[in-house]
C-alpha positions as CSV (number, residue, x, y, z in Angstrom):
1,M,-12.3,9.5,10.5
2,K,-12.6,8.8,6.9
3,V,-15.6,9.1,5.8
4,G,-17.8,8.1,2.7
5,V,-21.0,9.8,1.7
6,Y,-22.8,7.6,-1.1
7,N,-25.7,8.6,-3.6
8,Q,-26.5,6.7,-6.4
9,F,-28.5,9.7,-7.9
10,L,-26.3,12.7,-7.2
11,L,-26.5,14.0,-10.7
12,T,-30.0,14.7,-10.0
13,M,-29.4,17.6,-7.4
14,G,-33.1,16.6,-5.7
15,G,-34.2,17.1,-2.3
16,G,-32.1,14.1,-1.4
17,E,-29.1,15.1,-2.5
18,R,-29.5,18.3,-0.6
19,H,-29.8,16.7,2.3
20,M,-26.8,14.4,1.4
21,G,-24.6,17.3,0.5
22,M,-25.5,18.4,4.1
23,A,-24.3,15.6,6.3
24,A,-21.1,16.1,4.1
25,E,-20.6,19.6,4.9
26,V,-21.6,19.1,8.5
27,L,-19.0,15.7,8.9
28,A,-16.2,18.0,6.6
29,R,-16.5,21.0,9.0
30,A,-16.1,18.8,12.2
31,G,-12.9,17.6,11.1
32,H,-13.9,14.6,9.1
33,D,-12.3,13.5,5.7
34,V,-15.5,13.2,3.3
35,E,-15.6,11.7,0.3
36,L,-18.8,11.3,-2.2
37,I,-19.6,8.3,-3.5
38,T,-21.5,8.3,-7.1
39,H,-21.3,7.0,-10.4
40,V,-22.4,9.7,-12.9
41,P,-19.5,11.7,-13.6
42,A,-20.7,15.3,-11.1
43,S,-19.0,18.0,-9.9
44,V,-18.6,19.0,-6.0
45,D,-18.3,22.6,-6.9
46,A,-21.9,22.3,-8.8
47,L,-23.5,20.5,-6.1
48,A,-22.2,23.3,-3.3
49,A,-23.6,26.3,-5.8
50,R,-26.7,24.4,-6.8
51,F,-28.0,24.1,-2.6
52,D,-25.3,27.1,-1.4
53,L,-23.8,24.2,0.8
54,D,-20.0,24.9,2.2
55,L,-17.9,21.6,1.3
56,P,-14.0,22.2,2.7
57,G,-11.9,19.4,1.2
58,V,-14.9,17.3,0.6
59,R,-13.5,15.3,-2.4
60,L,-16.0,13.1,-5.1
61,R,-15.5,9.6,-6.2
62,T,-17.0,8.3,-9.3
63,T,-17.0,4.5,-9.7
64,P,-18.9,2.3,-11.9
65,L,-22.5,1.2,-10.7
66,L,-22.1,-2.4,-9.8
67,P,-24.7,-4.5,-8.1
68,F,-24.9,-3.6,-4.6
69,D,-23.2,-6.9,-3.3
70,Q,-20.1,-5.5,-5.3
71,L,-20.1,-1.9,-4.1
72,G,-20.4,-3.4,-0.2
73,D,-16.5,-4.0,-1.2
74,L,-15.7,-0.5,-1.4
75,T,-17.2,0.6,1.9
76,A,-14.6,-1.2,3.9
77,E,-12.3,1.2,2.8
78,Y,-14.0,3.8,5.2
79,D,-14.5,4.3,8.7
80,L,-17.7,5.5,8.3
81,W,-20.2,4.6,5.8
82,V,-23.2,6.9,5.4
83,N,-25.5,5.6,2.5
84,A,-27.7,8.7,1.7
85,S,-29.1,7.0,-1.8
86,F,-33.0,6.4,-1.9
87,M,-33.6,2.9,-1.9
88,S,-29.8,2.1,-2.3
89,M,-29.1,-1.3,0.1
90,V,-25.5,-1.6,-0.1
91,P,-24.3,-3.8,2.4
92,S,-21.7,-1.8,4.9
93,R,-18.1,-3.6,5.9
94,A,-17.1,-0.2,7.2
95,Q,-16.1,-0.1,10.8
96,R,-19.3,2.0,11.4
97,S,-22.4,2.6,9.2
98,L,-24.9,5.0,9.1
99,L,-28.3,5.1,6.6
100,L,-30.3,8.3,6.0
101,V,-33.7,6.8,5.1
102,L,-35.4,9.0,2.6
103,F,-38.3,6.1,2.2
104,P,-37.9,2.5,3.0
105,F,-38.1,-0.2,0.3
106,P,-40.8,-3.1,0.7
107,L,-40.0,-5.8,3.0
108,D,-43.4,-7.3,3.6
109,E,-42.9,-8.8,7.1
110,T,-46.7,-9.5,7.8
111,P,-47.6,-13.4,8.6
112,F,-49.1,-13.4,4.5
113,G,-45.8,-11.5,3.1
114,R,-44.0,-14.6,5.0
115,F,-46.6,-16.8,3.0
116,K,-46.0,-15.4,0.0
117,R,-41.7,-15.9,-0.1
118,R,-42.2,-19.6,1.6
119,L,-44.5,-20.3,-1.3
120,A,-41.8,-18.6,-3.6
121,R,-38.9,-20.8,-2.6
122,H,-41.4,-23.8,-2.7
123,I,-42.3,-22.8,-6.6
124,H,-38.3,-22.0,-7.2
125,R,-37.3,-25.5,-5.9
126,E,-40.5,-27.5,-7.3
127,L,-40.6,-25.8,-11.0
128,Y,-36.1,-25.8,-11.4
129,V,-37.0,-21.9,-11.1
130,P,-33.4,-20.1,-10.9
131,R,-32.3,-17.7,-8.2
132,Y,-30.1,-14.9,-9.4
133,G,-27.7,-13.9,-7.0
134,E,-24.6,-12.1,-6.7
135,G,-23.2,-10.1,-9.5
136,F,-26.1,-9.5,-11.3
137,F,-28.3,-6.0,-11.9
138,G,-32.3,-5.7,-11.6
139,P,-34.2,-7.1,-14.0
140,Q,-35.1,-5.3,-17.6
141,E,-37.5,-5.8,-19.9
142,L,-37.1,-5.2,-24.1
143,G,-39.6,-6.3,-26.8
144,G,-41.7,-8.4,-24.3
145,S,-38.7,-10.3,-23.0
146,R,-37.0,-10.1,-19.5
147,Y,-32.9,-10.2,-19.0
148,R,-30.2,-9.5,-16.4
149,W,-27.4,-7.7,-16.7
150,T,-24.1,-9.2,-15.0
151,A,-21.5,-7.3,-13.5
152,G,-18.7,-9.5,-15.0
153,R,-19.4,-12.4,-12.6
154,G,-22.8,-13.6,-12.2
155,Q,-24.3,-16.4,-9.6
156,V,-27.2,-18.3,-10.4
157,T,-28.7,-20.6,-8.2
158,L,-30.6,-24.1,-8.8
159,E,-32.8,-26.1,-6.3
160,V,-33.8,-29.5,-7.1
161,P,-36.8,-31.2,-5.8
162,A,-36.3,-34.2,-3.8
163,V,-37.5,-36.0,-6.6
164,A,-37.1,-35.1,-10.1
165,G,-37.3,-37.9,-12.4
166,G,-34.6,-40.0,-11.4
167,L,-32.5,-37.2,-11.1
168,G,-31.5,-38.2,-7.4
169,A,-32.8,-37.2,-3.8
170,P,-32.0,-34.2,-1.8
171,G,-29.9,-34.5,1.3
172,G,-26.1,-35.1,-0.2
173,A,-27.5,-38.1,-1.2
174,S,-25.7,-39.5,-4.8
175,W,-27.3,-38.0,-8.1
176,R,-27.6,-40.7,-10.9
177,R,-27.4,-38.3,-13.4
178,A,-26.0,-34.9,-14.9
179,L,-28.5,-31.7,-14.7
180,P,-29.2,-30.7,-17.9
181,V,-28.9,-26.9,-18.3
182,R,-29.8,-24.0,-20.9
183,I,-28.2,-20.3,-20.4
184,V,-29.8,-17.9,-23.1
185,L,-27.2,-14.7,-23.2
186,G,-26.6,-12.0,-25.2
187,S,-23.6,-9.5,-25.5
188,F,-25.0,-5.8,-26.6
189,R,-22.1,-4.2,-26.6
190,P,-21.7,-1.8,-29.3
191,S,-20.2,-2.3,-33.1
192,G,-16.9,-2.9,-34.2
193,W,-16.4,-5.8,-30.8
194,G,-15.0,-8.7,-31.5
195,P,-16.6,-12.0,-29.6
196,V,-16.8,-12.1,-25.8
197,P,-15.2,-14.8,-24.0
198,V,-17.6,-16.5,-21.8
199,T,-17.0,-19.6,-19.2
200,I,-19.5,-20.9,-16.9
201,S,-18.2,-22.9,-13.8
202,V,-19.5,-24.1,-10.3
203,G,-16.7,-23.6,-8.1
204,K,-13.4,-24.3,-9.2
205,T,-15.0,-26.7,-11.9
206,E,-15.5,-24.8,-15.3
207,L,-18.2,-26.1,-17.5
208,H,-18.1,-24.4,-20.5
209,R,-16.5,-21.9,-22.6
210,A,-17.9,-19.9,-25.1
211,A,-16.9,-17.1,-27.5
212,V,-19.8,-15.1,-28.0
213,E,-20.4,-12.4,-30.6
214,T,-21.4,-9.0,-30.4
215,T,-25.0,-9.0,-31.7
216,P,-27.0,-5.9,-32.0
217,G,-29.9,-8.2,-29.8
218,N,-29.7,-11.2,-31.0
219,Y,-29.1,-14.3,-27.9
220,V,-26.8,-17.5,-28.0
221,T,-27.8,-20.7,-26.3
222,L,-25.3,-22.7,-24.7
223,D,-26.3,-26.2,-23.3
224,L,-23.9,-28.0,-20.5
225,D,-24.8,-30.6,-18.2
226,V,-23.8,-30.6,-14.3
227,P,-21.9,-33.1,-13.1
228,P,-24.1,-34.6,-10.0
229,E,-21.1,-35.1,-7.3
230,L,-21.3,-30.5,-7.9
231,I,-25.1,-30.8,-6.7
232,Q,-24.7,-30.5,-2.7
233,D,-27.7,-30.6,-0.5
234,G,-29.9,-30.2,-3.3
235,R,-29.2,-27.0,-5.1
236,V,-26.5,-26.1,-7.4
237,T,-25.1,-22.1,-8.1
238,L,-23.6,-21.4,-11.4
239,R,-20.8,-18.5,-12.2
240,I,-21.4,-16.8,-15.2
241,D,-17.8,-15.0,-16.1
242,S,-17.2,-12.5,-18.8
243,P,-15.2,-9.4,-19.5
244,V,-16.9,-5.9,-18.3
245,Y,-17.1,-2.5,-19.6
246,R,-18.5,0.5,-19.3
247,P,-21.3,1.6,-21.6
248,Y,-20.9,5.5,-20.9
249,E,-17.2,5.0,-22.3
250,V,-18.1,3.6,-25.6
251,G,-21.7,4.7,-26.3
252,G,-24.0,2.5,-24.6
253,A,-25.2,-1.3,-23.6
254,S,-28.6,-1.5,-25.7
255,G,-28.9,1.7,-26.8
256,E,-28.5,3.2,-23.4
257,P,-25.4,5.8,-23.5
258,E,-26.4,7.2,-20.2
259,D,-25.7,3.9,-18.5
260,F,-23.1,4.1,-16.6
261,R,-22.9,0.4,-15.0
262,E,-20.3,-1.9,-15.3
263,V,-21.9,-4.6,-17.2
264,G,-20.8,-8.2,-18.7
265,V,-23.3,-10.2,-20.9
266,A,-27.1,-10.0,-20.6
267,V,-28.4,-12.8,-19.6
268,A,-32.1,-14.1,-20.5
269,R,-32.7,-17.0,-19.5
270,V,-31.4,-20.2,-16.9
271,M,-33.8,-23.1,-17.0
272,V,-33.4,-26.8,-16.6
273,R,-34.4,-28.9,-19.5
274,H,-37.1,-30.9,-17.9
275,P,-40.8,-30.9,-17.8
276,R,-41.0,-29.4,-14.6
277,H,-39.4,-26.0,-15.9
278,Y,-41.2,-26.2,-19.2
279,L,-44.9,-26.1,-17.0
280,Y,-43.5,-23.1,-15.3
281,E,-42.6,-21.0,-18.6
282,A,-46.2,-22.0,-19.7
283,L,-47.7,-20.7,-16.8
284,F,-45.7,-18.3,-15.5
285,E,-44.0,-16.7,-18.5
286,R,-46.5,-17.1,-21.4
287,A,-50.2,-17.9,-20.0
288,V,-50.1,-15.5,-16.8
289,P,-47.3,-13.7,-17.3
290,E,-48.0,-10.9,-14.2
291,L,-47.3,-13.9,-11.9
292,G,-43.7,-14.6,-13.1
293,R,-43.1,-10.8,-12.7
294,R,-44.2,-10.9,-9.0
295,L,-42.1,-14.2,-8.6
296,H,-39.2,-12.5,-9.9
297,G,-39.7,-9.1,-8.0
298,L,-40.5,-10.5,-4.2
299,P,-37.6,-8.7,-2.5
300,D,-34.5,-10.1,-2.1
301,D,-34.0,-11.7,0.8
302,R,-30.4,-10.0,0.9
303,A,-31.4,-7.1,2.0
304,R,-32.7,-8.0,4.9
305,D,-29.3,-9.0,6.3
306,Y,-27.5,-5.8,4.5
307,L,-30.0,-3.8,6.9
308,Q,-28.3,-5.6,9.9
309,T,-25.1,-3.8,8.6
310,Y,-25.9,-0.4,9.6
311,D,-25.4,0.7,13.2
312,V,-27.9,3.6,13.0
313,I,-30.9,4.0,10.2
314,C,-32.4,7.3,10.3
315,P,-35.9,8.4,8.1
316,I,-36.5,11.4,7.6
317,S,-40.1,12.1,9.0
318,R,-42.5,10.3,11.3
319,F,-44.0,9.2,7.9
320,S,-40.9,7.4,6.9
321,D,-40.5,5.9,10.5
322,E,-44.1,4.4,10.5
323,W,-43.6,2.7,6.9
324,L,-40.1,2.0,8.0
325,S,-41.6,0.0,11.0
326,R,-44.5,-1.7,8.8
327,Y,-41.7,-2.8,5.9
328,W,-38.4,-3.8,8.4
329,E,-40.3,-4.2,11.8
330,T,-37.8,-1.5,13.4
331,R,-37.6,1.9,14.2
332,G,-35.3,4.5,13.2
333,E,-34.0,7.7,14.9
334,I,-35.6,10.4,12.9
335,L,-33.2,13.3,11.1
336,Y,-35.0,15.6,10.0
337,P,-33.6,17.6,7.1
338,P,-32.1,20.6,7.0
339,V,-33.2,23.6,6.0
340,D,-31.3,26.8,5.8
341,V,-34.4,28.8,7.7
342,T,-32.2,31.9,8.3
343,Q,-31.6,32.9,5.1
344,Y,-34.9,34.8,4.0
345,A,-35.7,38.1,5.0
346,P,-39.7,38.3,3.9
347,H,-41.1,41.3,2.4
348,A,-43.6,43.3,4.7
349,E,-45.8,44.0,1.7
350,R,-46.6,40.5,0.2
351,K,-47.8,40.3,-3.6
352,P,-50.9,38.9,-4.7
353,V,-48.7,35.5,-5.5
354,I,-49.8,32.0,-5.1
355,L,-46.3,29.7,-5.2
356,G,-45.4,26.3,-5.9
357,V,-41.9,24.8,-6.0
358,G,-40.5,21.7,-7.3
359,R,-38.9,19.7,-10.1
360,F,-40.9,19.4,-13.6
361,F,-41.0,15.6,-14.0
362,R,-43.5,12.7,-14.5
363,G,-42.9,9.0,-13.3
364,E,-42.0,7.1,-10.3
365,G,-42.2,8.8,-6.8
366,H,-44.1,11.7,-5.5
367,A,-44.7,14.2,-8.6
368,K,-45.3,17.7,-7.7
369,R,-48.2,18.2,-9.4
370,H,-47.6,21.4,-11.1
371,D,-50.6,20.4,-14.2
372,A,-53.3,20.1,-10.5
373,M,-51.8,23.7,-9.4
374,I,-52.7,25.2,-12.6
375,R,-56.4,23.2,-12.7
376,T,-57.3,24.7,-9.3
377,F,-55.7,28.0,-9.8
378,R,-58.5,28.1,-13.2
379,R,-60.8,27.1,-11.2
380,L,-60.3,29.9,-8.7
381,T,-60.3,32.4,-11.6
382,E,-63.7,31.5,-12.8
383,E,-65.2,31.5,-9.1
384,G,-63.9,35.3,-8.8
385,L,-60.2,35.2,-7.9
386,S,-58.8,38.3,-9.7
387,G,-55.8,40.2,-9.4
388,W,-53.6,37.2,-8.3
389,E,-51.4,35.0,-10.1
390,L,-49.7,31.5,-10.1
391,H,-45.4,31.0,-10.6
392,L,-44.1,27.7,-10.9
393,A,-40.5,27.1,-9.9
394,G,-38.5,23.8,-10.4
395,G,-35.8,22.2,-11.7
396,S,-36.4,20.8,-15.4
397,M,-35.1,17.0,-16.5
398,A,-33.6,15.9,-20.2
399,A,-35.7,13.2,-20.7
400,G,-38.2,13.4,-23.3
401,Q,-41.6,12.2,-21.3
402,H,-40.0,14.9,-18.4
403,Q,-40.2,17.6,-20.8
404,R,-43.5,16.5,-22.6
405,Y,-44.9,17.0,-19.0
406,L,-43.5,20.4,-18.4
407,Q,-45.3,21.2,-21.8
408,E,-48.2,20.4,-21.1
409,C,-47.9,22.1,-17.8
410,R,-47.6,25.2,-20.5
411,R,-50.3,24.6,-22.5
412,L,-53.0,23.9,-19.5
413,A,-51.9,27.6,-18.1
414,E,-52.5,29.3,-21.8
415,G,-54.8,32.4,-21.1
416,L,-54.1,32.5,-17.4
417,P,-51.4,34.6,-15.4
418,V,-49.3,31.9,-14.5
419,T,-45.5,31.9,-14.6
420,F,-43.1,29.3,-15.0
421,H,-39.0,29.6,-13.3
422,V,-37.9,26.7,-14.9
423,D,-34.5,25.9,-13.7
424,A,-34.3,28.9,-11.7
425,S,-31.3,30.8,-9.9
426,L,-31.2,29.9,-6.0
427,A,-31.4,34.3,-5.6
428,E,-34.6,34.0,-7.9
429,L,-36.1,31.1,-5.9
430,K,-35.6,32.9,-2.6
431,G,-36.9,36.2,-4.0
432,L,-39.9,34.4,-5.1
433,Y,-40.5,32.4,-1.1
434,E,-39.7,36.2,0.3
435,S,-42.9,38.1,-1.7
436,A,-45.2,35.6,-2.7
437,T,-48.3,35.5,-0.3
438,V,-49.6,31.4,-0.4
439,Y,-47.9,28.1,-1.1
440,W,-49.0,25.4,-2.5
441,H,-47.8,21.9,-2.4
442,A,-49.6,18.8,-4.1
443,A,-47.6,15.7,-4.2
444,G,-49.3,12.8,-3.6
445,L,-52.5,14.1,-4.9
446,G,-54.9,11.2,-6.1
447,E,-52.3,8.2,-4.4
448,S,-53.3,6.4,-1.1
449,E,-51.0,6.8,1.3
450,T,-51.8,3.2,2.6
451,R,-51.8,1.8,-1.0
452,N,-48.9,3.7,-2.5
453,P,-47.1,5.7,0.3
454,I,-44.0,6.0,-1.6
455,K,-45.7,8.3,-3.9
456,C,-46.5,11.0,-1.3
457,E,-43.9,13.6,-0.1
458,H,-41.2,12.1,2.6
459,F,-41.1,15.1,4.5
460,G,-41.5,18.6,2.7
461,I,-38.0,20.8,2.2
462,T,-39.8,23.8,0.2
463,V,-42.3,24.0,2.4
464,V,-40.1,24.8,5.2
465,E,-38.6,27.0,2.8
466,A,-41.6,29.1,2.1
467,M,-42.7,29.0,5.7
468,A,-39.3,30.9,7.1
469,A,-40.0,32.8,4.4
470,G,-43.0,34.0,5.2
471,C,-45.4,32.1,3.0
472,V,-48.7,30.9,4.2
473,P,-48.6,27.1,3.5
474,V,-52.0,25.5,1.7
475,V,-50.8,21.9,1.3
476,L,-52.4,18.6,1.1
477,G,-52.4,16.8,4.4
478,K,-50.7,13.7,3.1
479,G,-47.0,12.0,4.0
480,G,-44.3,14.0,5.6
481,V,-46.0,17.4,5.6
482,P,-48.5,17.6,8.2
483,E,-45.5,17.4,10.4
484,I,-44.3,20.8,8.8
485,V,-47.5,22.3,9.2
486,E,-50.2,22.7,11.9
487,H,-53.4,23.3,10.8
488,G,-54.7,26.5,11.4
489,E,-51.8,27.7,13.4
490,S,-48.9,27.7,10.7
491,G,-51.2,26.9,7.8
492,F,-53.9,25.1,6.7
493,H,-53.8,21.0,5.0
494,W,-56.3,19.9,2.3
495,H,-57.9,17.0,1.4
496,S,-60.3,17.8,-1.3
497,E,-60.0,19.9,-4.2
498,A,-63.1,22.3,-3.0
499,E,-60.8,22.4,0.7
500,W,-57.8,23.8,-1.3
501,R,-60.0,26.3,-3.3
502,R,-61.7,27.7,0.1
503,Y,-58.3,27.8,2.3
504,T,-56.9,29.5,-0.2
505,L,-59.4,32.2,-0.6
506,A,-59.6,32.2,3.2
507,V,-56.0,33.4,3.3
508,A,-56.0,35.4,0.1
509,T,-58.9,37.7,1.3
510,D,-58.2,37.8,5.0
511,P,-55.1,40.1,5.5
512,A,-55.6,39.6,9.9
513,L,-56.2,35.5,9.2
514,A,-53.0,35.6,6.4
515,A,-50.8,37.5,9.1
516,R,-51.6,35.6,11.6
517,L,-50.6,32.2,10.0
518,R,-47.6,34.0,8.6
519,A,-46.2,34.9,11.8
520,G,-46.8,30.9,12.8
521,A,-45.2,29.2,10.1
522,K,-42.1,31.4,10.2
523,A,-41.9,30.2,14.1
524,R,-42.7,26.6,13.0
525,S,-40.0,26.5,11.0
526,A,-37.0,26.8,12.9
527,R,-37.7,23.5,14.2
528,F,-36.1,22.3,10.9
529,G,-33.1,24.3,10.6
530,E,-29.7,23.5,9.6
531,D,-28.1,24.1,13.5
532,V,-30.9,21.4,14.7
533,F,-29.7,19.0,12.1
534,R,-26.4,19.3,12.6
535,D,-26.1,18.9,16.1
536,H,-28.3,16.3,16.1
537,L,-26.3,14.4,13.2
538,L,-22.5,15.0,15.0
539,A,-24.3,13.7,18.3
540,I,-25.6,10.4,16.7
541,V,-21.8,10.3,14.7
542,Q,-20.3,10.7,18.4
543,R,-22.3,8.2,19.7
544,L,-20.9,5.9,17.1
545,E,-17.1,6.8,17.6
546,A,-17.3,6.4,21.5
547,G,-18.8,2.8,20.6
548,P,-17.4,-0.4,19.3
549,A,-15.8,-0.7,15.8
C-alpha cells in the first residue's frame, strides 16, 4: 500500500516524532511505500539519526501548512493515511485511515457542554456573529485585536435571526432588503509587494472586488450589500478569495520568518452593520472580552465529523484513552509507543547519580520540570545526601523563552553538583542511562489531572528507557507514568515533594532495595518494547487491509 504518515511538528524531534518515525519504519520494513508528510523543511536522515531508526525507502513530502479541511485533499492520494500529529484533526479521504493519539483535544460531550454549544449557536444567530469555516486558520492576536489568516479562499457564514429589524423571516421566505456587511482585512506581506486583489463572493455571484495595499499592520474596510435573494434558509456564506504566498520563502508574515503556512489575507472582522451586532461587540469584545474568546474558542463542530473519517483510533496509554472517552465519547485501541529496550547494557556498579531526561522548554504541554528537580536535589543535599550528583539531559529549543528557561535552570543549580547535557548524543544519553542509579520524572508537578490533564505526561518513553537500562524510577504518579512503573515492584510513585525525597533516599541508601527494584524495572520495561509495538501495529494494518476499503 501507499502510506502517508503525517506529523505537523516533525522538526521538534520529540517523543511524538519518535512514535511517528517508528510507525514509518515498521510499515516500510513490511513492504509498504511510505511517505512522511510535514510542513517544515526536514530530513529523513536526521530523523533516523536522532532516534536510531531504519527507514528504508521512506521519502519526505513537504507541503505548505493549510487549514485542516484543505489538507484533507492530499489524504486521498494514499491507500492508508496515518495521522500521527499532536492535536491535528485532518479529515481523511484515504481508503483506510489510522489516528495515533498522544492526547485528545477537548470535545465536551457532557450535557453542560452540549448546552454551551446550543447557547453559542443561538448567540451567533441572534447577534449576527460570524462563523469562520473552511479555508481559515485559527485565530491569532496582535496588539489586543484578533484576526485570522485565510489560505487563499476563506468562507464565513452569517446567520440571520427570525425577525431582524425588517430584514425578513427565516425558512426561505423572501427578503425585503439587502444585508449590509462590513469586512475588515489586511495584507501583511513583506515590503515591495503591490496591491493584493481580493474578491468577495456568494456562490457564483461576485459581490465586491478590491485591491488591498500591503501595509505593515493597517487594515482596510470593505462595505458591501448582500442581495436578499442570496440569503437562503436564514444564512449566507461569503467567500473571500485572494492570492497566497508562503511567508518562509519571502521573509515572513507579520514578522514571522518561520511561518510555514500558505496564507492569503488577514481578516480582522466580519460583521453585519446592525444594532444587534453592535450590542455583541459592546458586550463580548469590549466589556467582557473573555466571553468573546470563549465564544470563538468553542470546538469546531467539523472536528466531530473529521473523527468519523478514521477507521481506528489508537491512544498511546490508558490515561489518554480515558480522556478520549471523556472528550470524544469513544474508546480507542491502546498502542503503546515503541521503546528500544534491548540496546542497553546496564553497568553492574551504578554511579551515585540521579538522572532526569527531557527537552528544556517552557510553555504549553507537559513541561519536564528540571527546575523542580534542581530544587528537590538542593533540599536533599541540605538534609544530608552527600556524594551524589544530578544529571539533566535533553534537547534545546531555539526560541527565546526556552533559552531563558535553560539559563534559569543553570542559575538554580549554581553551587550544586549538577551537570547539564544539552543536546546530548544518543551514545552519551545511553551511557547516562546505563550508569545512573535513580531516574527522576516530574512532568505534571503542580498540575491537576482533572483540570489540566494535557500538562501531565501522556505516557513516558524516557521512563521506560531508564528502566531498561537499569535505573530505578522515582516518578510523579500522574498521567500515563503509573501504567509503566509498578509502585514498590519496579520503582516508586510519589505525590508530594516529601515522598519524592523519601523514596529517593530509600533507594540511595539501601543497596538491596535498589537491586530488587532495578531487576523489576528491567523486566517491566520489556512490555513496552519495539517488538510489541511492531506486532500490534501490523495486526491493526492487516485488519484494515482485510476489511472493505
